[in-house]
C-alpha positions in Angstrom: 16.3 -14.7 -12.0 15.1 -14.0 -8.6 15.0 -9.8 -9.7 12.2 -10.7 -12.8 10.6 -12.9 -10.7 10.2 -10.4 -7.7 9.6 -7.5 -10.2 6.9 -9.5 -11.9 5.3 -10.4 -8.1 5.3 -7.0 -7.0 3.2 -6.1 -10.6 0.6 -8.1 -9.6 0.0 -7.1 -6.1 0.3 -3.3 -7.2 -2.9 -4.1 -9.9 -5.1 -5.0 -7.1 -4.5 -1.4 -5.4 -7.3 0.4 -6.2 -7.6 4.4 -6.2 -10.1 6.1 -5.4 -11.3 9.8 -6.0 -14.7 10.6 -4.2 -17.6 13.2 -5.4 -17.6 15.4 -2.5 -20.7 13.2 -1.2 -19.5 11.9 2.1 -22.2 9.2 1.9 -20.5 8.1 -1.3 -17.2 7.8 0.3 -18.6 5.7 3.4 -20.3 3.0 0.8 -16.7 3.1 -1.1 -14.8 2.9 2.7 -17.3 -0.1 3.7 -15.9 -2.1 0.3 -12.0 -2.0 1.4 -10.1 -4.6 2.7 -7.5 -1.8 4.0 -7.4 2.2 3.2 -4.7 3.9 3.4 -5.4 7.8 3.2 -3.5 11.2 4.5 -5.0 12.6 7.6 -8.6 13.6 6.1 -12.0 12.1 7.3 -11.1 9.0 4.9 -9.3 7.7 7.6 -11.7 8.6 10.5 -14.3 6.6 8.5 -12.0 3.6 8.1 -11.7 3.4 11.3 -14.6 4.3 12.9 -15.9 1.6 10.6 -13.3 -0.6 12.3 -11.3 -1.3 8.8 -7.8 -1.8 9.2 -5.8 1.2 8.2 -3.0 3.2 7.6 -3.0 7.1 8.4 -0.4 9.3 7.0 -0.2 12.3 9.9 2.6 15.1 10.2 3.3 14.5 13.7 1.3 17.3 15.3 -1.6 16.4 13.8 -1.3 12.9 15.4 -2.2 15.0 18.7 -5.0 16.7 17.6 -6.4 14.5 15.0 -5.8 11.1 16.6 -8.6 8.7 15.3 -11.5 6.4 17.3 -8.7 3.8 17.4 -6.0 3.9 19.3 -4.4 0.6 18.3 -2.4 2.4 15.9 1.4 3.3 15.8 3.2 5.9 15.3 6.6 5.9 12.9 8.6 9.0 13.4 11.1 10.3 10.9 14.1 11.7 12.0 13.6 15.8 11.1 16.8 15.0 9.5 15.4 13.0 7.1 12.6 15.2 5.8 12.6 17.8 3.1 12.2 21.4 3.5 8.3 20.9 2.4 7.8 17.9 4.8 8.9 20.4 7.6 
């Protein structure tokens, strides 16, 4: 019974997620990001926009990208994955 309740709660929370595909208009992207409570994005301009707008964000970076393309905010923490846990594509 507890598993069912947990499943229902997780489903309810997931239904609040929004996946947005931008139309290649940078100003539209900024307007969309401004409306977010939190942004989860790969290492792209979206994460930098969120950082500059001081919107909490989770950036998905390969290790070499973090050094080169780190965000404006230094309030992020890298979570490294041991190479043994990476697939050939991820390497």
